[in-house]
N, C-alpha and C positions, 0 to 999 in steps of 0.2 A: 635571197634565202638568208644572208647573214642578218639581214635586217629583220627578219621574222624570228630568228635564234636570238638577237640581242631584245628583242621586244619581249620574247617569252620570258628571258631572265629577267627583265624588268617586272613584268607581273608577277613573276615568283617572287622577287625580292620584295615586291609592294606587300605581297600576302602574306609574307613573313612578319613585315613589319606590323603588319594590321594585327596578327596573331598576337605577337609579342606585346603590343599597344594594349590589346583587351586585356592580357594577363595581368600586366601593370595596373591598369585600371582598376580590377577587381581584387587587389592585394588585399583589402579589408573587407571582403564580401564573404558573408558567413556560409559554407557550405560550397562554395564555388571551388570547381575543379579547372585547373589550368588546361590549355589547348596545345597542340604542339603539329605545326604545319609540316606536312610529310611530303616529300617531291620526287617524281620519279622523270627519268630522260625520256623523251621522244625519239624513237627509231623507227623509221620505214623504208623498207627496200622493195623494189620490183622481182620478180621472178628472173630475170637475164641481168640483174644488175649486180656489179661487183661489191661483195662484202667487204673486200678488203681493203676499198676505198672509200667506203661509206662514210659520211660525216653525218653526227647526230642532228635532230632536228629542234634541239632545243630541249625545256624542261616545262613539265607539267604538274600543277598541284594534285596530287592525287588524294589527300585526305588533309582533313583539319580534325584531328583525332583527340579527344579527351582522355585525360591522364587522372586515373580516379584513386589515386594514394591518398592513404590516411592523411588529413589535415591535422592540426597541432589543435589541443585541447585548451579552450581558455574557459574558466570556472566563473561563474556569475553566482547573484543572490534570488535568482527567479526559479522556483521550482518548476516552470513549464519549458524552461530553456533546456533542450536536449540535444544531447550527442551521441552518434553511434559510434561506437569503438569497434571496428572490425567491418564486416560486409553488412550492406543492408540499405534501403532507403524506406523513408515514410511515405505513405501511401495519403493523398489527398483527394479531396473532391470539391468542385466549385459550390455546388449546393446541397442540400440535404437528400434529395431524391436523386442525385444525378449519377450515372453511372461513366462518367467522363475522368477517369482516375489519372493522375498525376503522380509524379515521384520526386522526391527531393532529399537532400542531405541537409539541408539549410532548419535547424530545429528551434528557430525563434518563434514559439507559440506564445498566445495569450488566450484571453477568454472574450467573447465578443458578447454583444447586449443579452444573449439570450444563453449566455454560460455554456456555449460551445467552444471546444479548444480550436482555433484557428492560426494560420500563420498571417505575415503581414500583408498577404494578397486576399484575405478574408477566405481561403480555403480551408474547410474541414479537415481535420486530422482522424483517420479512420482507426478504430480498435477492434479486438476480437470481443464479443460478449464473454462473461466469464460467470462460474458457478458460486453460491455463497462461500465455499470454502476456498476461492480464489482462482480455482483451475480452469483452463481455457473451455469454454462450451464448444466451440468450433476455433480451428485454424484457416479456415478458407476464406479467400480474399472475397468472395460472392456474400460471406456472411458479416463481413466486417461493417461496422457502420460508425457514423460521427460520434465522436466521444463529447459528451456533455458532463459537467460538474453539477451535482444537484445542489439546489439552493434550500431545499426541504429542511427541517430539522431532524434529528435523529429520534425516532419513535421511544417513548418512555417503556419500561418493564416492570411490572408490579413484582415485589418480592415475594419468592415463594417459601425461601427458607433461610436460616440463619444459622450459621455454625459457629459453636461456643465451645472456646477451648479455656481453662483458667486454672488457678490452684487457689484453693481453700484454706487459709491457714488452719493446721491442726490445734495450734496452741489458742485459738480465740476464745474468749470469754462468754459464757452463756448469758443470753438476755432473758430474766425471768419472766417478763411481761409478752414475750414474744412465742409463737406466732399469731396468739389469738387477738393481742392488741397490735397487730403490725398495721403501720400506717405510711405511706409512701412520702408523706411531707415531713416525718418525723424522724431523722436520722438515727434517734435512741432506740428505736423499734426493730432497727435491721443492723446488720454487722458491716456488709460490703454493698456496693451496688455499681454496676456499670451501664452503658447506652450504647447503642447502635442506632442509626439512621436508616430506617425502612422507606418502601416507595410505594405507593398504591396504582391503578391501573392508568391514572391522569398523570403520573410522575410527580405528583405533589408529596413532599417529605413528611416523615412521622418519626419522632423519637419514641424507640421502644427501649424501655429500662428494665433490668433484672436486680433484683433485691434477694440477698443471700443471708440465711439467718441461722445461727447455730443451735443445733437442738441441745437438750439438757445432758452434758457431760457425764451426770451419775447415772442414766439410763440409755442414752443414745450418743455415746462418745463419738462416734464417727459419723454421723448424721446430720446434713443439712437441708433447710427447707428454702425452696426457692420460689418467689413471687414474681410476677411481671406486670408491666402496665404500658399503656402506649397513648403517648401525649397527657399523660397525669391520670389517664382512666384504666384502672386495674381490669386485668382481662384473666380469663379462667384458663389454667391449664391442664384442662380435663380432656382426655382422649375416648370419647366413646366407643372407639373401635378396638381401643386397646386391651390390656391385660390389668388385673387388678391386684395381680400378685407380684411382688418386686424380684421374685426369682425367675428369671427369665427362661430356664430349664423347667418349670413346673408347667403342667396344662392349665388353661384358662379355668378358673373358679375353683383353683387350691386355695385354701386357706392362707392368708397371710403370714409368711414367716419372715421375721428379721434376719437378716445375714449374720448379726453380730449378736444375736441372744437377747437382746435389749427389749424394751418395752416400744413396740410399732404401733400401739393403738391411739397413738394420739390424732386428731382431726389434721386434715389437708386443708382446712379452710380457715382464712382469718378474719379479722374485721370488716364486717361489711358483706359477709358471706362470699368473698373470692376464694376460688380454689387455687392453691399452690403445687408444689411439686417437692417430694420427698427425695433426698440423694443419697445413695448408700457408699461407704466407702470400706475397705478391708483396714487390718492394722498395719498393712504396707501403704496406706493411701492409695490402692488402685479404686478406681470408680466401678463397684461391681454391679449396682443395680439402681432401679429407681421407681417411683410410684407416684403417678399411673404408668405403666409399662406400655409405651405406643404400639399399635398394631404392627408397624412395620419395623419394629425391633430397634429403633434410636431415636426417632423425630416425634415429638409431641405436636401436633395439630392445634394452632390457635385462631378461632375465627376471630375477625377484626369487628363486623358488624356495621350497622348503620349509623350506629353512636357515634364510632370513631370517624368511620367514612362519610361523613355528612356532607361532602363536596361535590355529590355526585358520580364518585368512583364506584368501583364494582363492589356493593357490599356483600358478596358472597367470597370476597377473598380472605383466604386462610394462609397463616405464615407457620413454616414448621421451625420448632427450635429442635437443633440437632445437636446432641451432644456425643456421637459417635460412640456409643455404647457398644462396648466388646466384652460379652460375657466370659470368653476364654482365658482372660488375662491381660496383663497391663499391656496399653497402647498409647503410642504417644499423642495419639488426636484425641484422648480422653481428657476430662478434668483429673484432678489431682486433689489429695489431700496430704500435703507436707508441711514440716515445720518449718515454714518460710512465710514471706510476706505475700497478702493478696494479690496475684498478677493474672491480668487476663493476656493469655498467648496470641488467642486468635478470636477475632469476631467479626465476620464476615457474613456478607449476604448478597443475594443475587440479582437485586432489583436494581433499575437506572431511572435516572431522572430526564427530562427532555434533554437531548443533545443539540447544540449549535454546532455548525461545520466550523471548524478551527483551522482546517490546513488539510494538504493533498499531499501523498507521498508516493514517489515513482520508484519503483526498484531495477535493479539491474535487468530484470528480464521483464520490463516493461508494465508490469501490473500496476493501476492506479489505483490506490486507498485512499479514503476518505475518511479523516479523523474528524471525532465529534468531543464537545466540551465534557460529555458525561464519561469519557474514558473508552469509547466503542470507538469501531472502525470497519468498514465497509468496503469490500472490492467494489469498484465500479466497471473497469474495462482492462483489457490489456493491448498495449500499442501493437499495431501491425506493423511488421517488417517485409519487405519485399525484395528479393535478389533475381537476377537474370544471368542467363548463360553467357552472354557478351554485353557486358556493360557499356562498351565503347559503341554498340549498336543503337543505342538509345536515341532519341530526337530528342534534340534542345527545343524548348518553349519558351524559354525566358525566365525570370523570376527564380532563378536557380532551380528550375525545375525540367524534367525529363518526361517524356511519354514511350511506350512500348512501340517497338517497331518490329519488322520481320527481321531485321538483323539482329536485334537483341534477345530476341525469344521471347517466351511468355513468361509473365509475373508469377513468381514461386513465392507464396507466402508462407512466413511464420514464425513463430514466437523469439524473442531476443533471446540470445545465449544457447539456443538450442541448434545442433547441426551445425551449419556453416554460417550462421547468421552471428554477427556481433552482439554486444550488450550495449544497453542504454544507459547513459550517464545523465541524473537530473542535476540541473543547476549547472550546466555546462554548455558550451558551444563549440562546433567544429570550424576552425577557421579555414580561411583559403589553404590551398595548398601549395600556393604560386611561392617559388624562392626569387624573392626581388633581385638579389645578386644575380642569379643565372639570367633571368630576364633583361638585365641591364647589359651583360654581356653579349647576349643573342641580338638585343636592339643595336650595338655597334656593328656585330657582324653582319645584321640585314643592311645595314646603313652602308657600311661597304660594299657590299654585293649590289647594293642599287648603284652605287656611284660607278662601280666597274662595268656593269651591264650599259650604263649611260654612256660611259666613255667609249665602249665597243661600238654603240649605236652611231657615236659622232664619228669615230674613225669610218665605220662604212659610210656615213654620208659623204666624208672627204673624197674617200675612194671613188665614189660614184661621181663626185664633181669632179675630179681629176679626169675621169674617162670622158666624160661629156666635153671637156676643155678640149680634147685632143682634135687637131686638124690635119 
């Protein structure tokens, strides 16, 4: 019996050495979780045996239990290096259409030749589909799908509106030949100009320029004329659906009345027949009216037409010039006429050029967002995290991965940062949670245990030899 007891001690010490050696070997393995050998004594007694004199029957390895405490975080320069701070595992599948899901804490991900996010074993990282606003469409593991980073360019968006805010100098001199002899190529025929880049339906850029001309101060002291051109071609600022009266409170068709009481019968056309716009300011510099008055109350619709868009873009494209007219009083979003320099405070348009993928951004909630060179971004997917009722019940399969088992319970999927799930750190890796100092001490202890059990086996052998030599 003593031989078996000593032998069980040797086996236990060997198991302890094996577990400790495995921990030490994986001290630099990303996402590795250390193991601990757990032992129990062996005790058996028959119904009529005396329990007071019964000696144990040795030791038995009860479990090699994994310890899932958090490992330290190491920061990197790769956005696809991911570390979970808190609870949760990444879900991966070996093939795109596979349902054989495995789980890992190792976040060393990269792109394969098809731009799918995979780990070093080639397994695909799963993510939840997202809506255009970035919210998750579903947080069920059954709807999670392999994450792919698109290679296509961001689609262009044609300009539909330009928002203009500026100050026109109240003390500017009147140009006697204007506006009848306005010439966009002659800076002597206008007071000021400014430009903005707009885009057509193909993403091609065009320069839209605005020219401002001071009206005759003797009759129209607080009025300006504005003309516009695209790529050097003048465009008409007429709005056939608008109002012809500069007073926005008047009914359509009411005879034109100048808010300042001056002569407003001057034409809106310049040289070449191009139609401009008259801007009315009051004595305090507030923008009070415009002619023509747009039908929507603030934006003049300018058709570009096939002459300007000769590159195959949508010839029906129109651009609204919005001055944010507020007839009820001063508004910080309106143009002004103060005794100050010409200053453009806002010149914004809503079009976009063709965008090239410039990078990806991964938030702490796992949302992956692609950024493009045209300044836009697009949510792609949200990294799925999975948790279990009993982490130590997971089945190890190698490659720092586990599979669900009866002991672990079912996989519970969710978003990072919600409920009991931890957060995701991009450009970071979770290191092994092995404490090398502790493992070296355990190694010495296991070695001593092995030596002691070997000595016990040797003594048992000597005793048996002594008994055999009795005559």
